[in-house]
N, C-alpha and C positions, 0 to 999 in steps of 0.2 A: 586463445579463446576457449571458453568452455560452453557447452550446450547442456542445458538442464531440463530434466523432466522429473516428475514426482517419483517415477519408478526407479530412477537412477540412484536415489539416496543422496547423501551429502557429498558435495564437491569441494575439493581443496581450492582455496582462493590464492595460492601462492602466486606472486607476481601481480595480483590485483590489489592495488592500494586504495582505490576508491570505487565504491559501488553506488549505483543509482537504481531506485525502484520508481516506476512511474505508472500511473493509472490514467486511462483516457476513456471517454464515453461521449456519446452524442445524445442530445435531448430527443425524446420521443413525443409524438403527438398523441400517443395512445390509439384508440380506435376512432377518434373523431377527426374529421377533416375540416376544411373551410376555416373560418375565422377562429373557432374554438381550438382547432388543432394548431393553427399558427401561433395563437397566444400561449399555448402550453409549450411549444417548442421554444418560443422567445423567453419564457420564464425559465425553462430548463429543469434540470433535476440536480440536486446537490449530493454527490457521492464524496466520500472522504478517504484519504490515505493516511494511516496513522502508523507510526513506528513506536513500538513499546520497548523501552530499554530495561533489560532484566539484570538483576543481581541475584544469582541463584534462582530460586523459584519466586522471587519477589519483584514485581514491577515497580521501578523507582522513578522513571521519567517517561514522558511520551512526546514525540514530535508530531504535530498535526493539530487540527482544530485550532486552538488559540496559542499554541506553543510552537514557535518556528525553530528555535535554537535552544533546546532544553538544557544543554550542558554549558551554553554560553561561550563555546570555543569553536563552533562550526563543525564539530566532529560528526554530528547528526543534525542535518539542517533540512527543514521542510520549505517547499517553494511558496506556500500560501494556499488559502482556501479558494478554489474555483467553485462557484455556486451554480453554474448553469450547464457545464459541459460543452460550451460553445467555443472554447479555445482551440487552437490548432495544435496538433501533436499531443503530448502528454498534458493532461489537465492539472494534475498535481504530481509532485515528485518528492522523494526523500533521498538526499545524498549523504553517504557515510564515508568519512575519511578515517580509515582504520587506525592509523598511527596516532590520531588525536583522541580516540575513544578511551576514556579513563580505564585503567586496569580493573576496577571494581565492576565494570559492565561486562558481563560474559556472554550475553546474547541480545539480539534485537529481533523482535517479531514484527513483521509487516502485515497490517490488516487493511483491507479495503472494505468500507461499510457505507450503507445508507443510514448514517447515524442520526441525522436530524429528522424530526417528525415530518411525515408527509413524503419523504424520499423513499425510493425503492429501486432495486436493480431492474424491476419490471418496467419502470418508467424511463429507462435508459436504453439506448441502442449501442451496439458495437463496443461493449465494455471489454477493455483489454488491459492487462497488467503486464508490463515489460520490466525485465531486469537487465541492467547494462553494466559492463566493465567501463567505469568512468575514469580510469587511471590516466593521469596527465591531461585531463580535460577532454578526452575522447568519449564517445558514447557508442561503444561496440555492444550491440544487443546480444545477450547470451541466453535469454529465455523469454517466452511469450506465453502467458496464461490467460485463457478465456473462460471465465466462470460461467456456469449455467445460469440462465435467467428464468428457468422454470421454478415454480413453487414460490413459497413465501420467504425464502432465505434472504437476508439483507446484510450478510457479512461473509467475508472470505479471508481466512488466515492464509495469506499468499505464500510467504517464505519466512525462513528463520536463518539469520546469520549468527554464528556462535564460535566462541574460542575453543580450539582444541590444542592445548599446550600454548605455544607461541604463535600459532597460525589461526587464521579465520577460515571457517568453512560455511557453505551455504546449502540449504536444502529447500526444495520446493515443497510446500505443504498443500496448497490448493484445497483447503478444508473449509467447506461451506456450513453455514449455520444461521440461526436466528438470534438476534439480540433485541432487547427492549430499547427502542430508540430514545436517544437523549440520556441514557443511563451509562455513565462512564464505568461504573463497577461491573455492569453486565458486559461491556466491551472488554474489560480486562479479564474477566472470568472466561469469556469466549476465547481470548488469545491464549490463555494458560491451559486449555484443554489438551 
């Protein structure tokens, strides 16, 4: 098992054949209580986990939003869009099977974002991003990232898995920023910073 922090730099993933990244959140009622607060919690808030597959400096595919299996072989698979935060455990996950990732893909950047208009980290409670060693079907947590909910940021570049020779490594980024909601190009530009 490895334990990751941003300050640690990249960690070697030798022995880890499958990695899973998950994001969870709870809907917030904001400042209003009563029926209005209940209705806002019921409607929830839609955060998204997106994995951007890189070929050099060029984003070539993404898992998340409407693309659950962008390579068509299960190498990078998204669990689907949770639109309220009401699920138990991780609301959205991306699982990577390193042996099945095509050799042309040399990095995967994981971004959590309030991508759809009207969503924001500020409208969610208990936002947590977890990284797991999912080798052999297990889910051994190796990192927990809690993004700040202060300010107008609506995106967090969580982590980057990348090839180093024949091995994969993982580094925690935890880089926050603002993107124009609904704009895929803005999301990609943010991930590439």
